[in-house]
C-alpha positions, 0 to 999 in steps of 0.5 A: 692735322698733327695737333689734332692727332695729338689731342684725339684720345685714341686709347679712349676710342678703343673703350667700346671694343674693350667693353665688348671683349670684357663682357664676353670674357667675364660673362657669368663670372662672380667675384668671391662674396665679401664676408664680415671680419674684424681685425686689430686695424680694421673691419668689414661689415655688410650693411643691407648688402653693402660692404662697409670697410673701416681701417685705422692706424698708420698708413702701413697698418691701414694698407695691411688691413685692407689687403686682409679684408678685401685683398681676394676681391681686389686680385679678382677685380684686377685680373678680370678688369685691369687686364682688359684696360691695361693689356700693355702691362709693362708699358703702362707700369713704366708710365706709372713709375713716372708718377710714383716718384712724386707720391707721398711716403704715406701713400707708398707705405699704404700700397706696400702694406696692401701688397703684403697681405693681399694677392696683388704685387706692389707693381699691380697695386701701383698700376691700379692707382694710376690707370685712370690717368693713363686710360680715361674710362669714366663718365659721371654727373653731379648735382649740388644744391642748397639754400633756395634750391632745396626744400629745407635749405640743406646742402644736397649733392647727388652723383652718378658714376658711369663706369664700364664694369665689364660685368665685374666692377659692379660686383665689387662696389664697396665703401671704405672708411679711413678713420681720422688721426692726429699727425705731426703736420696736423689733423688728418680727417677721417673720410668715407670713399665709395670705391672698389677693392684695391683702389686707394684714391678717392673719386667719391667721398665725404669726410668727418668735417662735412666736406663732400667730393665728386670727380668727373673726368674730362676728355680731349686732352694730351695723352701724356698729361698725367706724367707731370704730377700726382694721379688725380685720385690721390690728389682728391684723397689728400684733399679729403684728409686735409681740408674741412670745407670748400674754401680749404679745398680751393686753396689746396687745388690752387697749388695744382698738384693734379696733372690730368684734366678733370672736373670736380664738385665740392660741397660742405656742411656750411652750405657752400658749393663749388665747381672746379674745371681743373684744366692742367694749365688754366683752372676755372673755379665757380662758387655757389651762393644764396643767389646762385645756390645750385650747380652741376657738372658732367664730363666737359669743360664749359668755360670758353677759354678751356673748352675742348672737343672729345668723343664724349662731348655729345653725351656730356652736354646732353646729360648736363642739359637734363640736369639744368632743365630739372634745376629750373623746375623747382627745389630739390629734396632727396627724392628729387635728387634721386630722380635726376640721377636716374634720368641722367645715368647711362644705362649700360654703365651706371654702377654707383649712385651716391647721395651726400648730406654733409650737414648730417654726415650721411650718405646713401649709396645705390649699387643695385637696380641701376641702369634704367631702374630707380636704384636700391639705396642704402642709408649710411648714417653718421653713427656708422660712418663717423661714430663719436663725431657730432654733426656740424651745426646747421646754418640758418636757411637763406631766404630765396 
């Protein structure tokens, strides 16, 4: 019995209560509207209502630019959201400090820069980067298909981010583009992250080499697993900056810099995809191929050797089954991916949908009319995300 108690996610079982309390507290509240602004090291542009932030320069300069551009909204989101999910600020900060010691210097510099120009303290920013390892709250679904599984052979990915917004986080959805740069250790890829103000890691991203990333949390494991490594959003951001394709991503993850149980799907412009069941001790990696050109993932481990029951298990299996049934019906194009996302989004908490087209270096994002609706998608083309970067050469379509 003691072993089961250790595994049960007691903090996560309180999420419905926190959701109800947060929605009641935040009812009718609005965060400050984003406004267009240009700085030396960044800019904010509204693209059909979607805030698109661009930053450049050193890590400290990027942090300072982000703090100036979205610091007000970051502080409002923290105060209206994080205070509900992290009521024991001192206790959670102590856990965050355990992860801070392992963070790279450039990430520490970016957090410090953000604190210098925003209304958040450094401690609040630190907790904002680690709270998803301490408090698991997200439910997500991802599809990756290419070659014989798509109409034109093109690799397509689609992802739902189902995240309890507390009537606040859904107002703060943004896209942040970190421009690429040459570093002493090699090229750092530019990447676009679908995120929130003040969240510096990556859960959903596309880089300028055509590598797409989508993360899904896994539940039912030890509450303190996060103390043994880097916060997973930082791991996935580093992957976006360092890796050009799925093979490089797999090599990076083989070193196991992560410590929290997650799933991950990567897809690249060379029409390669992979599903990573990132168990802290026993990871499982499954690659797509022209013979098996589609893969999907939700919020549980599928491999028998690492499978674990959690309170999210039924929802996760149900959503994965819906995706698999759609995969069996025929080939995907962008409208079909969108239909699959609508069918699997959790109505009350579906706050982001993203379509990745790595071969075109293009995203479509939907932040509005979600839940039970089809979503209002906004196209973010290569010229906007990665100006001056040519689209990758497209591989020949495989027969199948």
